[in-house]
C-alpha positions as CSV (number, residue, x, y, z in Angstrom):
1,M,6.3,-9.2,33.8
2,K,7.6,-6.4,33.6
3,T,10.5,-7.7,31.4
4,G,8.1,-9.6,29.2
5,L,5.6,-6.3,28.6
6,G,9.3,-4.4,28.0
7,A,10.2,-6.8,25.4
8,T,6.8,-7.3,23.9
9,I,7.2,-3.4,23.5
10,V,10.8,-3.4,21.7
11,R,9.7,-5.4,18.9
12,A,7.3,-3.5,18.0
13,G,8.6,-0.5,18.1
14,R,11.1,-2.3,15.8
15,R,8.2,-4.1,13.7
16,L,8.1,0.2,13.1
17,L,11.1,0.8,12.1
18,S,11.2,-2.1,9.8
19,S,8.1,-0.2,8.3
20,L,9.5,3.0,7.7
21,P,10.6,2.0,4.5
22,A,7.5,0.3,3.2
23,L,6.1,4.0,4.0
24,F,9.0,5.8,2.5
25,G,8.1,4.0,-0.3
26,V,4.4,5.1,-1.1
27,L,5.1,8.6,-0.3
28,V,7.6,9.2,-3.5
29,F,4.6,6.9,-5.6
30,T,1.5,8.8,-4.7
31,F,3.5,11.8,-5.0
32,L,4.3,11.0,-8.5
33,L,1.1,9.2,-9.8
34,M,-0.7,12.5,-8.7
35,R,1.4,14.5,-10.8
36,V,1.0,11.7,-14.2
37,L,-2.3,11.7,-13.7
38,P,-5.1,13.6,-16.9
39,G,-6.0,17.5,-16.0
40,D,-4.6,20.4,-14.4
41,P,-5.8,21.4,-10.6
42,A,-4.8,25.2,-11.4
43,V,-7.4,25.8,-13.6
44,F,-9.9,23.5,-11.8
45,F,-9.5,25.5,-9.2
46,A,-9.6,29.0,-11.1
47,S,-13.6,29.1,-11.6
48,G,-12.9,26.6,-15.0
49,P,-11.7,26.6,-18.2
50,N,-12.2,30.5,-19.3
51,A,-9.6,32.0,-15.8
52,G,-7.2,33.9,-17.3
53,K,-3.7,33.5,-16.6
54,E,-2.8,35.2,-14.0
55,E,-5.9,33.5,-11.8
56,I,-4.0,30.4,-12.8
57,E,-0.3,30.8,-12.7
58,Q,-1.0,32.9,-9.3
59,I,-2.7,29.4,-8.1
60,R,-0.3,26.9,-9.2
61,R,1.8,29.4,-7.1
62,Q,-0.1,28.5,-3.7
63,M,-0.4,24.5,-4.8
64,G,3.9,24.7,-5.6
65,L,2.7,23.8,-9.5
66,N,5.2,26.3,-10.5
67,K,8.1,24.3,-9.5
68,S,10.0,21.1,-11.2
69,V,8.7,17.8,-10.1
70,P,12.3,17.4,-8.7
71,E,12.0,20.3,-6.3
72,Q,8.0,19.8,-5.4
73,L,9.1,16.1,-3.8
74,V,11.6,17.7,-2.0
75,F,9.7,20.5,-0.9
76,Y,6.6,17.7,0.3
77,L,9.2,15.0,2.0
78,S,10.5,17.7,3.9
79,D,6.2,19.5,4.7
80,I,5.6,15.6,5.6
81,G,8.4,15.5,8.5
82,H,7.5,18.7,9.8
83,G,3.8,16.9,10.4
84,N,2.5,19.4,7.6
85,L,0.3,17.4,5.2
86,G,-0.5,20.7,2.6
87,R,-3.8,22.7,2.7
88,S,-6.8,21.6,0.6
89,M,-8.6,23.2,-1.9
90,M,-11.8,22.3,-1.5
91,T,-12.3,23.0,1.6
92,G,-9.6,25.5,2.8
93,Q,-8.7,23.9,5.7
94,P,-5.1,21.9,6.7
95,V,-5.6,17.9,6.0
96,L,-4.3,16.9,8.7
97,K,-7.2,18.9,9.8
98,D,-10.2,17.9,8.2
99,L,-8.2,13.8,8.5
100,R,-8.8,14.4,12.4
101,E,-12.4,15.5,12.4
102,R,-13.7,12.5,9.3
103,L,-10.9,9.8,10.6
104,P,-13.6,8.9,13.8
105,A,-16.6,8.6,11.2
106,S,-15.2,6.2,8.9
107,L,-13.5,4.3,12.6
108,E,-16.9,3.7,13.9
109,L,-18.6,2.4,10.8
110,T,-16.0,-0.1,10.2
111,F,-15.3,-1.4,13.8
112,T,-19.4,-1.9,13.8
113,A,-19.3,-2.9,10.4
114,L,-16.4,-5.7,11.2
115,L,-17.9,-6.5,14.9
116,I,-21.3,-7.5,12.9
117,A,-19.7,-9.9,10.9
118,L,-17.7,-11.2,13.0
119,I,-20.6,-12.0,15.0
120,A,-22.0,-13.4,12.0
121,A,-19.6,-15.4,10.2
122,V,-17.5,-17.6,13.2
123,P,-21.2,-18.7,14.2
124,L,-21.6,-19.5,10.6
125,G,-18.4,-21.0,9.8
126,V,-18.4,-23.5,13.0
127,V,-21.8,-24.8,12.0
128,A,-20.9,-25.7,8.5
129,A,-17.1,-27.2,9.5
130,L,-19.6,-29.6,12.4
131,R,-22.0,-30.5,9.6
132,P,-19.7,-30.5,6.6
133,G,-21.9,-31.2,3.1
134,S,-24.9,-31.0,4.3
135,I,-28.4,-28.9,3.9
136,V,-26.2,-26.0,6.7
137,D,-23.0,-26.5,5.1
138,H,-24.6,-25.7,1.4
139,G,-26.7,-23.0,2.7
140,V,-23.5,-21.7,4.7
141,R,-21.1,-21.2,1.3
142,L,-24.4,-20.0,-1.3
143,F,-25.1,-17.0,1.4
144,C,-21.4,-16.5,1.1
145,A,-21.1,-16.4,-2.3
146,L,-23.9,-14.0,-2.7
147,G,-22.3,-12.0,-0.1
148,V,-18.8,-12.1,-2.1
149,C,-21.0,-10.8,-5.7
150,V,-23.4,-8.5,-4.2
151,P,-21.5,-5.3,-4.4
152,T,-21.7,-2.7,-0.9
153,F,-23.7,0.1,-3.2
154,V,-26.5,-2.3,-4.3
155,S,-26.8,-3.7,-0.7
156,G,-26.9,-0.5,0.2
157,L,-29.4,0.4,-1.9
158,L,-31.6,-1.8,-1.2
159,L,-31.1,-2.4,2.4
160,I,-32.6,1.8,1.9
161,Y,-35.0,0.7,-0.1
162,V,-36.0,-1.5,1.7
163,F,-36.1,-0.6,5.1
164,Y,-36.4,3.4,4.7
165,Y,-38.3,3.8,1.5
166,L,-40.8,0.3,2.1
167,L,-41.1,-0.1,6.1
168,G,-40.1,3.2,7.3
169,L,-37.5,1.7,9.9
170,A,-34.5,3.0,9.4
171,P,-33.7,6.7,9.2
172,D,-32.8,8.9,7.0
173,P,-29.3,7.8,4.8
174,T,-28.7,11.7,5.3
175,G,-24.8,11.1,7.4
176,R,-24.4,10.4,11.0
177,I,-26.9,11.5,12.4
178,D,-30.2,13.5,11.9
179,V,-30.5,17.6,11.7
180,F,-32.9,17.5,14.9
181,T,-30.3,16.3,17.9
182,S,-27.8,17.5,18.8
183,L,-24.4,16.9,18.9
184,P,-22.6,15.2,22.1
185,P,-19.2,17.0,23.3
186,Q,-15.7,15.3,21.8
187,H,-14.2,13.5,23.5
188,T,-13.6,10.6,21.1
189,G,-14.8,11.3,17.9
190,F,-17.4,7.7,18.2
191,L,-21.1,9.7,18.6
192,S,-22.1,5.9,20.0
193,I,-19.3,6.8,22.4
194,D,-20.0,10.3,22.5
195,F,-23.9,10.1,23.4
196,L,-23.1,7.7,26.5
197,L,-20.3,9.5,27.7
198,A,-22.9,12.8,27.6
199,G,-25.8,10.5,29.4
200,D,-28.2,11.2,26.0
201,F,-29.2,8.1,25.5
202,E,-31.5,9.6,22.4
203,G,-28.8,10.8,20.8
204,W,-27.3,7.5,21.2
205,W,-30.2,5.5,20.0
206,A,-30.3,8.5,17.3
207,A,-26.6,7.6,16.5
208,C,-27.4,3.8,16.5
209,K,-30.3,3.3,14.2
210,Q,-28.0,5.9,11.5
211,L,-24.7,3.2,12.3
212,V,-26.8,0.5,11.1
213,L,-27.6,0.2,7.6
214,P,-24.0,1.3,6.2
215,A,-22.9,-1.2,8.9
216,V,-24.8,-3.9,7.4
217,S,-24.4,-2.6,4.2
218,M,-20.1,-3.1,4.9
219,A,-21.1,-6.7,7.0
220,L,-22.6,-8.5,4.2
221,F,-19.4,-8.4,1.9
222,V,-17.0,-9.0,4.1
223,I,-18.6,-11.8,5.7
224,A,-17.9,-14.8,3.0
225,P,-14.2,-14.7,3.5
226,L,-14.7,-14.3,7.4
227,A,-16.7,-17.5,7.6
228,R,-14.7,-19.5,4.5
229,I,-11.1,-19.0,6.9
230,T,-13.5,-20.0,10.3
231,R,-14.7,-23.2,8.6
232,A,-11.7,-24.3,6.5
233,S,-9.7,-24.0,10.0
234,M,-12.1,-25.8,12.3
235,L,-12.5,-28.9,10.0
236,V,-8.3,-29.2,10.2
237,S,-8.8,-28.4,13.8
238,L,-11.8,-31.0,14.9
239,G,-9.4,-33.8,12.2
240,S,-6.3,-32.6,14.4
241,D,-4.3,-35.1,16.8
242,F,-5.3,-33.3,19.8
243,V,-9.8,-32.8,18.9
244,R,-9.3,-36.9,19.3
245,T,-7.6,-36.7,22.1
246,A,-9.9,-34.9,23.5
247,R,-12.7,-37.2,22.9
248,S,-11.5,-40.3,23.9
249,I,-10.7,-38.9,27.4
250,G,-14.3,-38.4,27.4
251,L,-14.5,-34.6,27.4
252,S,-17.6,-32.8,26.2
253,W,-17.9,-32.4,22.7
254,R,-19.3,-28.7,23.5
255,K,-15.7,-28.3,25.3
256,V,-14.0,-29.9,22.2
257,V,-15.3,-27.4,19.9
258,V,-15.1,-24.2,22.0
259,T,-12.6,-24.8,24.1
260,Y,-9.7,-26.9,21.5
261,A,-11.2,-26.7,17.7
262,L,-12.2,-23.5,18.6
263,R,-9.2,-21.6,20.4
264,N,-6.7,-23.0,17.1
265,A,-8.9,-22.4,14.4
266,I,-9.2,-18.4,15.7
267,L,-5.8,-17.9,14.5
268,P,-6.3,-17.7,11.1
269,V,-10.0,-15.7,11.5
270,I,-7.6,-12.8,13.2
271,T,-5.1,-12.8,10.3
272,I,-8.3,-12.3,7.9
273,A,-9.9,-9.9,10.2
274,G,-7.0,-7.3,10.3
275,I,-6.8,-7.8,6.7
276,V,-10.8,-6.7,6.0
277,F,-10.4,-3.9,8.5
278,S,-7.6,-2.6,6.4
279,T,-9.7,-2.9,3.1
280,M,-12.6,-1.6,4.2
281,L,-11.5,1.6,5.7
282,G,-9.8,2.2,1.9
283,A,-13.1,0.6,0.3
284,N,-15.6,1.9,1.8
285,V,-15.9,5.1,-0.3
286,L,-18.9,3.8,-1.9
287,V,-21.2,2.8,0.8
288,E,-19.8,6.2,2.5
289,K,-21.4,8.1,-0.3
290,V,-24.7,6.2,-0.3
291,F,-25.4,6.8,3.1
292,S,-23.7,10.1,3.2
293,W,-20.6,9.0,5.4
294,P,-18.5,12.1,6.6
295,G,-15.6,9.5,6.4
296,V,-11.8,9.5,5.0
297,A,-12.7,7.7,2.3
298,S,-14.9,10.2,0.8
299,Y,-13.2,13.0,1.5
300,A,-10.1,11.5,-0.2
301,L,-12.1,10.8,-3.5
302,D,-14.0,14.2,-3.6
303,A,-10.2,15.2,-3.7
304,L,-9.6,13.1,-6.2
305,L,-12.1,14.2,-8.6
306,S,-11.7,17.3,-8.0
307,S,-7.1,17.3,-8.4
308,D,-6.6,18.3,-5.2
309,Y,-3.6,16.3,-4.6
310,A,-2.6,17.5,-0.8
311,P,-6.1,15.0,0.2
312,V,-5.7,11.9,-1.4
313,Q,-1.4,12.2,-0.7
314,G,-3.0,12.5,2.7
315,F,-5.2,9.7,2.7
316,V,-3.0,7.2,1.2
317,L,-0.7,8.4,4.3
318,L,-3.1,7.7,6.6
319,M,-4.3,4.5,5.6
320,A,-0.7,2.6,4.9
321,S,0.2,3.7,8.7
322,L,-3.5,2.1,9.8
323,F,-2.5,-1.3,8.3
324,V,1.4,-1.3,9.6
325,L,-0.5,-0.3,13.3
326,V,-2.8,-3.1,12.4
327,N,-0.6,-5.6,11.5
328,L,1.1,-5.0,14.2
329,V,-2.3,-5.6,16.3
330,V,-3.1,-8.8,14.1
331,D,0.7,-10.2,15.1
332,I,-0.4,-8.8,19.4
333,C,-3.4,-10.4,19.4
334,Y,-1.4,-13.6,18.1
335,G,1.0,-13.7,20.7
336,I,-1.9,-13.7,22.8
337,A,-4.0,-16.2,21.3
338,D,-0.7,-19.4,21.0
339,P,2.2,-17.9,23.0
340,R,4.4,-20.0,21.1
341,V,3.8,-17.4,18.4
342,S,6.8,-14.2,18.6
343,I,5.7,-10.5,17.5
344,E,8.7,-11.3,15.0
């Protein structure tokens, strides 16, 4: 058992090392892309275009823009090697500190949305596969098509209009917690967990209510690919020889579907879930803006609009690193679901 665990750790380490060239490429590409964007960030942070030349030059020196691009790149890579992502001109804080404070909010929202999507998509895909061509199957496919067609910010605004404005069931869409609730001691950064650890169930309920609408807005958009891949994989599994053999020896239909068909059909779903999670984490900026959610995506968008280089570069590096980690976790889950699959 220890040997198998050690081998798994070694293989995971190899996978992480093999991803370093890709991360380096992301760093260089993002750095060069930010430098070719129009606009001068020094002018923006120098109180507008009417600022004096001395003030602008001072800010350019603070941001390192007075050096050549190759020199800037060398200094930037050196700072990254020492764990320094730079300082944000918007907040005046180190980018690493800003990302550390905002990342739990984005992770909590993304995990909750993915959980809701999986709870809804897997049963829908299974039911549609069990009755192909039926009204249920067509209904599931129509629901998936609508989920893809409606943008997340539109569904978010509709949910706010219905459940907050018309019905009054949802709280104000103004962040992770309302102004009348005291924050718990921070242990994980996930408010729903920190409130439970503090034994504050009223605060936990308030945090959950704030989380529901933005999570559902994101989940509606990703239910479609998860349900479709579940349906397609189940159709393949149900037509396989091992399913026909299981039915021929008299096993119950429930056991055949759950134990044999669904277990083999879940492998592609794990892959899509990993891809969807990575996409949601970086692309939930519209949901964060609609619901005033203090996540890393809205932070990066604000920095991009103000030509603040360091936060955007830090955000892209963070997303690339998380993408690598998510792919590694997906491979490990693959090996757990199907021991024949190697992490390599």
